[in-house]
C-alpha positions in Angstrom: -51.6 44.7 -25.1 -49.7 41.7 -26.6 -51.7 39.4 -24.3 -55.0 40.5 -25.9 -53.6 40.1 -29.4 -52.2 36.7 -28.7 -55.0 35.2 -26.5 -58.1 36.8 -28.1 -57.2 38.4 -31.5 -60.8 39.1 -32.5 -61.2 41.4 -29.5 -58.6 43.9 -30.9 -58.2 44.9 -34.5 -54.6 45.1 -35.7 -55.1 48.6 -37.1 -56.4 49.6 -33.6 -53.4 48.0 -31.9 -51.1 50.0 -34.1 -52.8 53.2 -33.1 -52.7 52.2 -29.4 -49.0 51.5 -29.7 -48.4 55.2 -30.3 -49.5 55.9 -26.7 -47.3 55.7 -23.6 -47.7 52.8 -21.2 -49.9 54.6 -18.8 -52.4 55.6 -21.5 -52.3 52.1 -22.9 -53.7 50.8 -19.6 -57.0 52.6 -20.4 -57.2 50.9 -23.7 -56.5 47.5 -22.1 -59.4 48.1 -19.7 -61.7 49.0 -22.7 -60.6 45.8 -24.5 -61.2 43.7 -21.5 -64.9 44.5 -21.3 -66.8 41.3 -22.0 -68.7 41.4 -25.3 -67.1 44.6 -26.6 -64.7 44.9 -29.4 -63.1 48.3 -30.0 -63.4 49.2 -33.7 -61.5 51.5 -36.0 -64.1 54.2 -36.0 -64.1 54.4 -32.2 -60.3 54.3 -32.2 -60.0 57.1 -34.7 -62.4 59.2 -32.6 -60.3 58.6 -29.5 -57.1 59.5 -31.3 -58.7 62.7 -32.6 -59.9 63.7 -29.1 -56.9 62.5 -27.2 -53.8 62.6 -29.4 -50.8 60.4 -28.6 -48.3 59.9 -27.0 -49.9 60.8 -23.6 -53.6 60.9 -22.8 -55.5 61.2 -19.6 -57.2 57.9 -18.6 -60.6 59.7 -18.0 -60.3 61.5 -21.4 -59.7 58.3 -23.2 -62.8 56.7 -21.5 -64.9 59.8 -22.2 -64.0 59.9 -25.9 -64.6 56.1 -26.2 -68.1 56.5 -24.7 -68.8 59.4 -27.2 -67.8 57.2 -30.1 -69.7 54.2 -28.8 -72.9 56.3 -28.3 -72.6 57.8 -31.8 -72.3 54.3 -33.3 -75.3 53.0 -31.4 -77.4 55.9 -32.5 -76.5 55.3 -36.1 -77.2 51.6 -35.8 -80.6 52.3 -34.2 -81.5 54.6 -37.1 -80.4 52.0 -39.7 -82.4 49.3 -37.9 -85.5 51.6 -37.8 -85.2 52.3 -41.6 -84.7 48.6 -42.3 -87.7 47.7 -40.2 -89.9 50.2 -42.1 -88.7 48.9 -45.4 -88.7 45.2 -44.3 -85.0 44.9 -45.2 -81.9 43.2 -43.7 -79.1 45.1 -42.0 -75.4 44.5 -41.7 -72.9 46.3 -39.6 -69.8 46.6 -41.8 -66.3 46.3 -40.4 -65.3 49.6 -42.0 -65.0 53.2 -40.8 -67.2 56.0 -42.1 -64.3 57.3 -44.1 -63.5 53.9 -45.7 -67.1 53.3 -46.6 -67.4 56.9 -48.0 -64.2 56.5 -50.1 -65.5 53.2 -51.5 -68.8 55.0 -52.5 -67.1 58.1 -53.8 -68.2 60.3 -50.8 -66.2 62.0 -48.0 -67.9 60.0 -45.3 -70.8 57.6 -45.1 -72.3 56.1 -41.9 -74.9 53.9 -43.6 -75.8 52.9 -47.1 -78.7 51.0 -48.6 -78.2 48.3 -51.3 -81.4 47.9 -53.3 -80.1 45.4 -55.8 -80.6 41.9 -54.4 -77.7 40.4 -56.3 -75.2 43.0 -55.2 -76.5 42.7 -51.6 -76.0 38.9 -51.8 -72.5 39.3 -53.1 -71.5 41.7 -50.4 -72.9 39.6 -47.6 -71.3 36.5 -49.2 -67.8 38.1 -49.2 -68.3 39.2 -45.6 -69.5 35.8 -44.6 -66.4 34.3 -46.1 -64.3 36.5 -43.8 -66.4 36.1 -40.7 -69.1 33.4 -40.9 -70.2 33.8 -37.3 -71.2 37.5 -37.8 -72.4 37.5 -41.4 -73.3 33.9 -42.2 -76.9 34.1 -41.2 -77.6 37.2 -43.2 -75.9 35.8 -46.2 -78.1 32.7 -46.0 -81.2 34.8 -45.7 -80.2 36.8 -48.7 -79.5 33.6 -50.7 -83.0 32.4 -49.8 -84.5 35.8 -50.8 -82.7 35.6 -54.2 -83.9 32.0 -54.8 -87.5 33.0 -54.1 -87.2 36.1 -56.4 -85.8 33.9 -59.2 -88.6 31.4 -58.7 -91.3 34.2 -58.9 -89.5 35.5 -62.0 -89.6 32.1 -63.7 -93.3 31.7 -62.9 -94.1 35.1 -64.2 -92.1 34.4 -67.4 -93.9 31.1 -68.0 -97.3 32.8 -67.5 -96.4 35.6 -69.9 -95.0 33.1 -72.5 -98.4 31.3 -73.0 -100.1 32.0 -76.3 -102.7 34.7 -76.0 -106.3 33.4 -76.2 -108.0 34.2 -79.5 -111.6 35.0 -79.4 -113.9 34.1 -82.2 -115.8 36.9 -83.7 -119.5 36.5 -83.7 -121.1 35.9 -87.1 
């Protein structure tokens, strides 16, 4: 486990590593196998699901893999739904690095799997903060939102100039 944290820290979240540390050495081998899958990063939501289904300190290897697949499938279904909604509304999507519970607590709800931000300025601020933390994952979306905001401001100024013109006065016929 320490090899993963030292060699490739982005592959395993520290909060997840703390939860994995509660398991015995035999159970931790299953987590090491999950973390060694190329292109996959275990997240807090999946880890919490595994802990709920297979409580520490000892868990069967197959049970850990089964609960991990359940969590991964649920996350993929939610992501597909969000992508479909965004496509219908011609919007951008971001996968946030928070659990459902963390997002829900921030929004004053118990749990929240997806949220829509309709204010362009707020969406740009959120994407900008995320891009500061992880430019590789969020930088492109932050740039696209910046471009959208610039275009919206440009349209607003053109509309303001057009509305500011003096109204045309018509002469009345004698």
